[in-house]
Structure formats: structure tokens, C-alpha cells
TORKOL-4160 file (C-alpha; in steps of 0.2 Angstrom, whole numbers, padded with zeros to 4 digits, m for minus):
339
<pt num="1" X="0143" Y="m0092" Z="m0012"/>
<pt num="2" X="0133" Y="m0084" Z="0002"/>
<pt num="3" X="0124" Y="m0073" Z="m0011"/>
<pt num="4" X="0119" Y="m0088" Z="m0021"/>
<pt num="5" X="0112" Y="m0096" Z="m0005"/>
<pt num="6" X="0101" Y="m0080" Z="m0002"/>
<pt num="7" X="0095" Y="m0081" Z="m0020"/>
<pt num="8" X="0090" Y="m0099" Z="m0018"/>
<pt num="9" X="0080" Y="m0095" Z="m0002"/>
<pt num="10" X="0072" Y="m0080" Z="m0011"/>
<pt num="11" X="0066" Y="m0092" Z="m0025"/>
<pt num="12" X="0059" Y="m0104" Z="m0014"/>
<pt num="13" X="0050" Y="m0091" Z="m0004"/>
<pt num="14" X="0043" Y="m0084" Z="m0020"/>
<pt num="15" X="0037" Y="m0101" Z="m0027"/>
<pt num="16" X="0031" Y="m0110" Z="m0011"/>
<pt num="17" X="0029" Y="m0098" Z="0003"/>
<pt num="18" X="0011" Y="m0103" Z="0007"/>
<pt num="19" X="0012" Y="m0107" Z="0025"/>
<pt num="20" X="0020" Y="m0091" Z="0031"/>
<pt num="21" X="0012" Y="m0079" Z="0019"/>
<pt num="22" X="0014" Y="m0061" Z="0021"/>
<pt num="23" X="0006" Y="m0048" Z="0009"/>
<pt num="24" X="0018" Y="m0037" Z="0000"/>
<pt num="25" X="0018" Y="m0019" Z="0006"/>
<pt num="26" X="0023" Y="m0001" Z="0001"/>
<pt num="27" X="0035" Y="0009" Z="0010"/>
<pt num="28" X="0024" Y="0024" Z="0006"/>
<pt num="29" X="0010" Y="0015" Z="0015"/>
<pt num="30" X="0001" Y="0032" Z="0017"/>
<pt num="31" X="0001" Y="0034" Z="m0002"/>
<pt num="32" X="m0010" Y="0019" Z="m0005"/>
<pt num="33" X="m0026" Y="0022" Z="0005"/>
<pt num="34" X="m0036" Y="0007" Z="m0001"/>
<pt num="35" X="m0023" Y="m0006" Z="0002"/>
<pt num="36" X="m0021" Y="0002" Z="0019"/>
<pt num="37" X="m0039" Y="0003" Z="0025"/>
<pt num="38" X="m0056" Y="0001" Z="0016"/>
<pt num="39" X="m0063" Y="0014" Z="0027"/>
<pt num="40" X="m0052" Y="0027" Z="0018"/>
<pt num="41" X="m0063" Y="0026" Z="0002"/>
<pt num="42" X="m0069" Y="0044" Z="m0002"/>
<pt num="43" X="m0060" Y="0052" Z="0013"/>
<pt num="44" X="m0052" Y="0067" Z="0005"/>
<pt num="45" X="m0056" Y="0085" Z="m0001"/>
<pt num="46" X="m0063" Y="0085" Z="m0019"/>
<pt num="47" X="m0074" Y="0075" Z="m0029"/>
<pt num="48" X="m0062" Y="0061" Z="m0037"/>
<pt num="49" X="m0045" Y="0054" Z="m0033"/>
<pt num="50" X="m0034" Y="0043" Z="m0043"/>
<pt num="51" X="m0018" Y="0036" Z="m0037"/>
<pt num="52" X="m0004" Y="0025" Z="m0046"/>
<pt num="53" X="0009" Y="0016" Z="m0036"/>
<pt num="54" X="0025" Y="0007" Z="m0042"/>
<pt num="55" X="0038" Y="m0002" Z="m0032"/>
<pt num="56" X="0054" Y="m0011" Z="m0038"/>
<pt num="57" X="0065" Y="m0020" Z="m0026"/>
<pt num="58" X="0079" Y="m0034" Z="m0024"/>
<pt num="59" X="0087" Y="m0031" Z="m0041"/>
<pt num="60" X="0104" Y="m0034" Z="m0033"/>
<pt num="61" X="0099" Y="m0050" Z="m0026"/>
<pt num="62" X="0089" Y="m0059" Z="m0039"/>
<pt num="63" X="0076" Y="m0056" Z="m0053"/>
<pt num="64" X="0068" Y="m0040" Z="m0047"/>
<pt num="65" X="0052" Y="m0040" Z="m0038"/>
<pt num="66" X="0039" Y="m0027" Z="m0044"/>
<pt num="67" X="0023" Y="m0021" Z="m0036"/>
<pt num="68" X="0010" Y="m0010" Z="m0045"/>
<pt num="69" X="m0006" Y="m0003" Z="m0038"/>
<pt num="70" X="m0020" Y="0009" Z="m0045"/>
<pt num="71" X="m0035" Y="0016" Z="m0037"/>
<pt num="72" X="m0049" Y="0028" Z="m0040"/>
<pt num="73" X="m0062" Y="0033" Z="m0027"/>
<pt num="74" X="m0074" Y="0047" Z="m0023"/>
<pt num="75" X="m0087" Y="0053" Z="m0010"/>
<pt num="76" X="m0105" Y="0049" Z="m0015"/>
<pt num="77" X="m0122" Y="0051" Z="m0008"/>
<pt num="78" X="m0117" Y="0066" Z="0003"/>
<pt num="79" X="m0128" Y="0072" Z="0017"/>
<pt num="80" X="m0135" Y="0055" Z="0019"/>
<pt num="81" X="m0140" Y="0052" Z="0037"/>
<pt num="82" X="m0128" Y="0064" Z="0045"/>
<pt num="83" X="m0113" Y="0058" Z="0034"/>
<pt num="84" X="m0108" Y="0053" Z="0017"/>
<pt num="85" X="m0103" Y="0037" Z="0008"/>
<pt num="86" X="m0086" Y="0034" Z="m0001"/>
<pt num="87" X="m0084" Y="0022" Z="m0016"/>
<pt num="88" X="m0068" Y="0015" Z="m0022"/>
<pt num="89" X="m0060" Y="0003" Z="m0034"/>
<pt num="90" X="m0042" Y="m0003" Z="m0033"/>
<pt num="91" X="m0031" Y="m0015" Z="m0042"/>
<pt num="92" X="m0015" Y="m0023" Z="m0035"/>
<pt num="93" X="m0002" Y="m0033" Z="m0045"/>
<pt num="94" X="0014" Y="m0041" Z="m0038"/>
<pt num="95" X="0027" Y="m0051" Z="m0048"/>
<pt num="96" X="0040" Y="m0060" Z="m0037"/>
<pt num="97" X="0056" Y="m0069" Z="m0042"/>
<pt num="98" X="0062" Y="m0081" Z="m0056"/>
<pt num="99" X="0046" Y="m0092" Z="m0053"/>
<pt num="100" X="0036" Y="m0076" Z="m0058"/>
<pt num="101" X="0024" Y="m0079" Z="m0044"/>
<pt num="102" X="0010" Y="m0066" Z="m0048"/>
<pt num="103" X="m0003" Y="m0060" Z="m0036"/>
<pt num="104" X="m0017" Y="m0050" Z="m0043"/>
<pt num="105" X="m0031" Y="m0042" Z="m0033"/>
<pt num="106" X="m0046" Y="m0032" Z="m0039"/>
<pt num="107" X="m0057" Y="m0025" Z="m0026"/>
<pt num="108" X="m0072" Y="m0013" Z="m0023"/>
<pt num="109" X="m0073" Y="m0003" Z="m0007"/>
<pt num="110" X="m0088" Y="0005" Z="0001"/>
<pt num="111" X="m0086" Y="0016" Z="0016"/>
<pt num="112" X="m0098" Y="0027" Z="0027"/>
<pt num="113" X="m0091" Y="0043" Z="0035"/>
<pt num="114" X="m0102" Y="0049" Z="0049"/>
<pt num="115" X="m0100" Y="0067" Z="0055"/>
<pt num="116" X="m0097" Y="0066" Z="0074"/>
<pt num="117" X="m0093" Y="0084" Z="0075"/>
<pt num="118" X="m0104" Y="0100" Z="0075"/>
<pt num="119" X="m0108" Y="0098" Z="0057"/>
<pt num="120" X="m0094" Y="0108" Z="0049"/>
<pt num="121" X="m0086" Y="0092" Z="0041"/>
<pt num="122" X="m0071" Y="0093" Z="0052"/>
<pt num="123" X="m0073" Y="0077" Z="0062"/>
<pt num="124" X="m0078" Y="0060" Z="0054"/>
<pt num="125" X="m0079" Y="0042" Z="0060"/>
<pt num="126" X="m0079" Y="0030" Z="0046"/>
<pt num="127" X="m0082" Y="0011" Z="0043"/>
<pt num="128" X="m0078" Y="0002" Z="0027"/>
<pt num="129" X="m0079" Y="m0014" Z="0018"/>
<pt num="130" X="m0070" Y="m0021" Z="0003"/>
<pt num="131" X="m0073" Y="m0036" Z="m0008"/>
<pt num="132" X="m0065" Y="m0043" Z="m0023"/>
<pt num="133" X="m0055" Y="m0057" Z="m0032"/>
<pt num="134" X="m0038" Y="m0063" Z="m0026"/>
<pt num="135" X="m0028" Y="m0072" Z="m0040"/>
<pt num="136" X="m0011" Y="m0081" Z="m0040"/>
<pt num="137" X="m0001" Y="m0089" Z="m0054"/>
<pt num="138" X="0016" Y="m0096" Z="m0057"/>
<pt num="139" X="0028" Y="m0100" Z="m0072"/>
<pt num="140" X="0040" Y="m0114" Z="m0069"/>
<pt num="141" X="0050" Y="m0112" Z="m0085"/>
<pt num="142" X="0064" Y="m0101" Z="m0078"/>
<pt num="143" X="0066" Y="m0114" Z="m0063"/>
<pt num="144" X="0078" Y="m0129" Z="m0063"/>
<pt num="145" X="0076" Y="m0145" Z="m0052"/>
<pt num="146" X="0087" Y="m0159" Z="m0046"/>
<pt num="147" X="0079" Y="m0171" Z="m0058"/>
<pt num="148" X="0084" Y="m0160" Z="m0073"/>
<pt num="149" X="0103" Y="m0161" Z="m0070"/>
<pt num="150" X="0111" Y="m0173" Z="m0083"/>
<pt num="151" X="0128" Y="m0172" Z="m0076"/>
<pt num="152" X="0133" Y="m0157" Z="m0087"/>
<pt num="153" X="0119" Y="m0145" Z="m0086"/>
<pt num="154" X="0100" Y="m0143" Z="m0082"/>
<pt num="155" X="0089" Y="m0151" Z="m0096"/>
<pt num="156" X="0073" Y="m0141" Z="m0097"/>
<pt num="157" X="0065" Y="m0154" Z="m0108"/>
<pt num="158" X="0063" Y="m0165" Z="m0092"/>
<pt num="159" X="0046" Y="m0160" Z="m0086"/>
<pt num="160" X="0043" Y="m0159" Z="m0067"/>
<pt num="161" X="0028" Y="m0147" Z="m0067"/>
<pt num="162" X="0016" Y="m0162" Z="m0066"/>
<pt num="163" X="0024" Y="m0167" Z="m0050"/>
<pt num="164" X="0022" Y="m0150" Z="m0043"/>
<pt num="165" X="0004" Y="m0147" Z="m0046"/>
<pt num="166" X="m0007" Y="m0132" Z="m0052"/>
<pt num="167" X="0000" Y="m0115" Z="m0058"/>
<pt num="168" X="m0015" Y="m0104" Z="m0055"/>
<pt num="169" X="m0029" Y="m0101" Z="m0043"/>
<pt num="170" X="m0043" Y="m0088" Z="m0039"/>
<pt num="171" X="m0053" Y="m0084" Z="m0023"/>
<pt num="172" X="m0065" Y="m0071" Z="m0016"/>
<pt num="173" X="m0057" Y="m0060" Z="m0003"/>
<pt num="174" X="m0065" Y="m0049" Z="0010"/>
<pt num="175" X="m0059" Y="m0035" Z="0021"/>
<pt num="176" X="m0065" Y="m0022" Z="0033"/>
<pt num="177" X="m0059" Y="m0007" Z="0043"/>
<pt num="178" X="m0063" Y="0009" Z="0054"/>
<pt num="179" X="m0055" Y="0026" Z="0052"/>
<pt num="180" X="m0056" Y="0042" Z="0062"/>
<pt num="181" X="m0051" Y="0059" Z="0053"/>
<pt num="182" X="m0051" Y="0076" Z="0063"/>
<pt num="183" X="m0047" Y="0092" Z="0053"/>
<pt num="184" X="m0051" Y="0107" Z="0065"/>
<pt num="185" X="m0042" Y="0119" Z="0053"/>
<pt num="186" X="m0033" Y="0119" Z="0036"/>
<pt num="187" X="m0017" Y="0119" Z="0047"/>
<pt num="188" X="m0020" Y="0103" Z="0057"/>
<pt num="189" X="m0026" Y="0086" Z="0053"/>
<pt num="190" X="m0025" Y="0070" Z="0063"/>
<pt num="191" X="m0031" Y="0053" Z="0058"/>
<pt num="192" X="m0030" Y="0035" Z="0064"/>
<pt num="193" X="m0037" Y="0018" Z="0060"/>
<pt num="194" X="m0037" Y="m0001" Z="0060"/>
<pt num="195" X="m0041" Y="m0013" Z="0046"/>
<pt num="196" X="m0043" Y="m0032" Z="0045"/>
<pt num="197" X="m0039" Y="m0039" Z="0028"/>
<pt num="198" X="m0043" Y="m0057" Z="0021"/>
<pt num="199" X="m0057" Y="m0058" Z="0033"/>
<pt num="200" X="m0063" Y="m0074" Z="0026"/>
<pt num="201" X="m0046" Y="m0082" Z="0025"/>
<pt num="202" X="m0047" Y="m0087" Z="0006"/>
<pt num="203" X="m0038" Y="m0103" Z="0000"/>
<pt num="204" X="m0022" Y="m0099" Z="m0009"/>
<pt num="205" X="m0015" Y="m0116" Z="m0010"/>
<pt num="206" X="m0009" Y="m0122" Z="m0027"/>
<pt num="207" X="m0009" Y="m0141" Z="m0022"/>
<pt num="208" X="m0018" Y="m0142" Z="m0006"/>
<pt num="209" X="m0029" Y="m0131" Z="0005"/>
<pt num="210" X="m0019" Y="m0116" Z="0012"/>
<pt num="211" X="m0029" Y="m0102" Z="0020"/>
<pt num="212" X="m0022" Y="m0084" Z="0017"/>
<pt num="213" X="m0019" Y="m0077" Z="0034"/>
<pt num="214" X="m0029" Y="m0062" Z="0041"/>
<pt num="215" X="m0019" Y="m0046" Z="0041"/>
<pt num="216" X="m0022" Y="m0033" Z="0055"/>
<pt num="217" X="m0016" Y="m0016" Z="0052"/>
<pt num="218" X="m0015" Y="m0001" Z="0064"/>
<pt num="219" X="m0010" Y="0016" Z="0057"/>
<pt num="220" X="m0010" Y="0034" Z="0061"/>
<pt num="221" X="m0004" Y="0051" Z="0053"/>
<pt num="222" X="m0004" Y="0069" Z="0055"/>
<pt num="223" X="m0001" Y="0086" Z="0046"/>
<pt num="224" X="0003" Y="0100" Z="0057"/>
<pt num="225" X="0008" Y="0118" Z="0051"/>
<pt num="226" X="0018" Y="0127" Z="0063"/>
<pt num="227" X="0011" Y="0144" Z="0070"/>
<pt num="228" X="0015" Y="0159" Z="0059"/>
<pt num="229" X="0026" Y="0148" Z="0048"/>
<pt num="230" X="0027" Y="0141" Z="0031"/>
<pt num="231" X="0034" Y="0125" Z="0038"/>
<pt num="232" X="0025" Y="0109" Z="0045"/>
<pt num="233" X="0028" Y="0091" Z="0050"/>
<pt num="234" X="0019" Y="0076" Z="0044"/>
<pt num="235" X="0022" Y="0061" Z="0055"/>
<pt num="236" X="0016" Y="0043" Z="0050"/>
<pt num="237" X="0016" Y="0026" Z="0057"/>
<pt num="238" X="0009" Y="0008" Z="0053"/>
<pt num="239" X="0009" Y="m0008" Z="0062"/>
<pt num="240" X="0005" Y="m0024" Z="0053"/>
<pt num="241" X="0003" Y="m0042" Z="0059"/>
<pt num="242" X="m0001" Y="m0056" Z="0048"/>
<pt num="243" X="0001" Y="m0073" Z="0056"/>
<pt num="244" X="0019" Y="m0075" Z="0063"/>
<pt num="245" X="0025" Y="m0060" Z="0053"/>
<pt num="246" X="0024" Y="m0042" Z="0058"/>
<pt num="247" X="0032" Y="m0026" Z="0055"/>
<pt num="248" X="0031" Y="m0007" Z="0060"/>
<pt num="249" X="0035" Y="0008" Z="0050"/>
<pt num="250" X="0037" Y="0025" Z="0057"/>
<pt num="251" X="0044" Y="0042" Z="0053"/>
<pt num="252" X="0039" Y="0059" Z="0046"/>
<pt num="253" X="0043" Y="0073" Z="0034"/>
<pt num="254" X="0046" Y="0091" Z="0035"/>
<pt num="255" X="0034" Y="0101" Z="0025"/>
<pt num="256" X="0039" Y="0117" Z="0016"/>
<pt num="257" X="0023" Y="0126" Z="0011"/>
<pt num="258" X="0026" Y="0136" Z="m0006"/>
<pt num="259" X="0009" Y="0142" Z="m0007"/>
<pt num="260" X="m0005" Y="0141" Z="0006"/>
<pt num="261" X="m0022" Y="0134" Z="0003"/>
<pt num="262" X="m0037" Y="0145" Z="0009"/>
<pt num="263" X="m0054" Y="0141" Z="0016"/>
<pt num="264" X="m0062" Y="0146" Z="m0001"/>
<pt num="265" X="m0050" Y="0137" Z="m0013"/>
<pt num="266" X="m0047" Y="0122" Z="m0002"/>
<pt num="267" X="m0033" Y="0111" Z="m0008"/>
<pt num="268" X="m0033" Y="0117" Z="m0026"/>
<pt num="269" X="m0021" Y="0131" Z="m0023"/>
<pt num="270" X="m0010" Y="0122" Z="m0010"/>
<pt num="271" X="0008" Y="0119" Z="m0016"/>
<pt num="272" X="0021" Y="0111" Z="m0004"/>
<pt num="273" X="0037" Y="0100" Z="m0004"/>
<pt num="274" X="0041" Y="0087" Z="0009"/>
<pt num="275" X="0056" Y="0077" Z="0014"/>
<pt num="276" X="0060" Y="0065" Z="0029"/>
<pt num="277" X="0066" Y="0049" Z="0035"/>
<pt num="278" X="0057" Y="0033" Z="0040"/>
<pt num="279" X="0062" Y="0016" Z="0048"/>
<pt num="280" X="0055" Y="m0001" Z="0045"/>
<pt num="281" X="0061" Y="m0009" Z="0062"/>
<pt num="282" X="0074" Y="m0022" Z="0059"/>
<pt num="283" X="0073" Y="m0021" Z="0040"/>
<pt num="284" X="0076" Y="m0005" Z="0031"/>
<pt num="285" X="0077" Y="0014" Z="0032"/>
<pt num="286" X="0071" Y="0025" Z="0019"/>
<pt num="287" X="0068" Y="0043" Z="0014"/>
<pt num="288" X="0052" Y="0050" Z="0007"/>
<pt num="289" X="0050" Y="0066" Z="m0003"/>
<pt num="290" X="0033" Y="0073" Z="m0010"/>
<pt num="291" X="0028" Y="0087" Z="m0021"/>
<pt num="292" X="0010" Y="0094" Z="m0022"/>
<pt num="293" X="0003" Y="0107" Z="m0033"/>
<pt num="294" X="m0015" Y="0110" Z="m0037"/>
<pt num="295" X="m0021" Y="0093" Z="m0032"/>
<pt num="296" X="m0007" Y="0084" Z="m0041"/>
<pt num="297" X="0005" Y="0074" Z="m0030"/>
<pt num="298" X="0022" Y="0066" Z="m0034"/>
<pt num="299" X="0031" Y="0055" Z="m0021"/>
<pt num="300" X="0047" Y="0046" Z="m0022"/>
<pt num="301" X="0056" Y="0035" Z="m0009"/>
<pt num="302" X="0071" Y="0023" Z="m0008"/>
<pt num="303" X="0074" Y="0009" Z="0004"/>
<pt num="304" X="0092" Y="0005" Z="0012"/>
<pt num="305" X="0092" Y="m0013" Z="0018"/>
<pt num="306" X="0098" Y="m0015" Z="0036"/>
<pt num="307" X="0093" Y="m0034" Z="0039"/>
<pt num="308" X="0104" Y="m0049" Z="0037"/>
<pt num="309" X="0100" Y="m0049" Z="0019"/>
<pt num="310" X="0113" Y="m0035" Z="0017"/>
<pt num="311" X="0126" Y="m0049" Z="0013"/>
<pt num="312" X="0117" Y="m0052" Z="m0003"/>
<pt num="313" X="0108" Y="m0035" Z="m0006"/>
<pt num="314" X="0123" Y="m0024" Z="m0003"/>
<pt num="315" X="0110" Y="m0013" Z="0007"/>
<pt num="316" X="0101" Y="m0010" Z="m0009"/>
<pt num="317" X="0082" Y="m0011" Z="m0006"/>
<pt num="318" X="0068" Y="m0004" Z="m0016"/>
<pt num="319" X="0063" Y="0011" Z="m0026"/>
<pt num="320" X="0045" Y="0017" Z="m0025"/>
<pt num="321" X="0035" Y="0031" Z="m0034"/>
<pt num="322" X="0017" Y="0037" Z="m0032"/>
<pt num="323" X="0007" Y="0049" Z="m0043"/>
<pt num="324" X="m0009" Y="0055" Z="m0037"/>
<pt num="325" X="m0022" Y="0068" Z="m0042"/>
<pt num="326" X="m0037" Y="0075" Z="m0034"/>
<pt num="327" X="m0051" Y="0083" Z="m0044"/>
<pt num="328" X="m0064" Y="0095" Z="m0039"/>
<pt num="329" X="m0079" Y="0095" Z="m0051"/>
<pt num="330" X="m0089" Y="0106" Z="m0040"/>
<pt num="331" X="m0095" Y="0123" Z="m0048"/>
<pt num="332" X="m0096" Y="0131" Z="m0030"/>
<pt num="333" X="m0083" Y="0133" Z="m0017"/>
<pt num="334" X="m0085" Y="0122" Z="m0001"/>
<pt num="335" X="m0079" Y="0123" Z="0017"/>
<pt num="336" X="m0063" Y="0114" Z="0022"/>
<pt num="337" X="m0067" Y="0096" Z="0025"/>
<pt num="338" X="m0055" Y="0082" Z="0021"/>
<pt num="339" X="m0036" Y="0084" Z="0016"/>
């Protein structure tokens, strides 16, 4: 009975959670840079980066929730005013619950990376902006209502949608962010940043005005190879606050270097494997593992639910996978810059 109650609550949240909205998120937040910070566009070694993300969760509770994202970005207009621009395009789609509440975002990001170091490309301060369309839709066919109960079963022929209102909407959405990236050597990288999504608080109400709450994100990461070793550590954290909702993820991975990068080949010959634990405070713990070879990265993670929902979820959370590729189109070698 308790599990059924949780399912009902999840359906209601999926269908009508408009006053306490919270954006969906990836456990591998560091693997989806353009949904983390617009200032991340074009901040990497190479000429073109493509990333695919997929998340599948709550299959043991109700109709599974699925989240998909895709992005492509590149540095452009290099050596422009002491820095370079970054341009990115990303798509984001989420399907939630029996109501099939669907959220689709398509955004264009523009960032400027100012070299604040000695000109060797090791120290950048970035600012970015993102704009695009935010769309939502519902499908009521799989839901049942009190008015449809005829004493024996739910009669789907009794139409209640007209009493509920619209089933789709679209709105323009804007976001911004700042980012700092410091790479003194090919063995050390430190970065941190902050972003503000839904800057213009677009209306996402199906029946009446309901502004999408602004989302503040603060994040940081590192990549440190131990001296005279083929091992390293990769810590990450993110803090997100959106209206009354907030969460913090933190953790890190041990990095096992199978083949080192060099100053001349940059990331292209780097090969490594990582594994490590993360914690979403008060909600879940999860393990992340990554494998990188010649610009291709595969990352896997699985959440173990720790919240009060464990009565329904049996601690089963979400599975996540990321596939990324960085391409170097340059015909000449370059100094180490972004990682």
C-alpha cells in the first residue's frame, strides 16, 4: 500500500509540479558541461567536442523517467582580444511518469575565454550566455480520475482533459555563467564556476501563469596526477539551488593512467581509467567510472537511493551513461591548453 502511495505522489508531481519546480539533473554533472554552465562552451583541448548523455531512473517505483542530452561545441575566433570565443549547441529532453510530462530544451551558447595568465593558455576566465526554447507537453491518456470511476473500473471514455486545461507550451529561456580554468601543466587542472539558469523566469504554466524559478549552480573540479606516478585523483562538486529546492553532489575518482599525454600530442594519446564514489546529500550515493582513449570517453554510473523513497524504490535509483568525443582538426601541434 505504501508503494502505491509513493506512485500516486510521483504521478502528481510529474503532472502538476509547477509551483515547486526543480530541473532534472545528471549525477554525472561534470559530463554535461552546457547544462552545467554556459561559460563552458569551447573550453577544452581540441577543435570540436560532442557529448551524449542518457539517464534512466525510478523503474522500480513507476513508469521510468528518462533524460537525454546532446551537445556539440567548439572554440572559435581564437586570438581575439587576448582570448577566444566558444560556441555551443545543446539539446535536452526529459520524459517523466505516466503523464508523459515532457520537457524539451534547445539552446545556443556563446562564451568568451579571456587569457588572464602569461599568454601560454594555462589560465582563463570565462563568461557565457545561453538562449533558446523551453517546451513542455503532457499526455493524459494513461491517467485516471475520480470522475471516470463507474463503480467497477475506470472508464477512459469519460473525458476530463477539458477541465484540466492545456497540454503543451513553449517559452524563450535565458541563462548565464562565469568560469575559471587553470591548467599550469598537463598533470594539474583546477576549475570552478557559477551559473544562473532561467534568468528571465519563463512562464511554464499550462493553465495559469507560473514562472520557472531561477536556478543557481556553483561547481568545481580538479584533475591531479601524483608526482612520479601513473595515478591521480579527480574531485568534483556541485551545489544547486532552485527556489525552495537545493542539493549538493560531491565526490571523486581515482585515476589510473594507462598512457600519458605529452606536451606535443596533447590529449590525443592520453588513455586512462577512473572509478570513485559520489554522494548526493540526503538522497543517493553513486559510483562513477570513466574510460578515455584518444579523445573518446565513456562514463557509467549508478545511483543507490538513500532517501525516504527507499520504501518504494528498494534503493534502486538511476543508471546513467555518457559518450563523448573530442576531435583535433589542426594540422600542427599545439601547446597544452584546456583539458
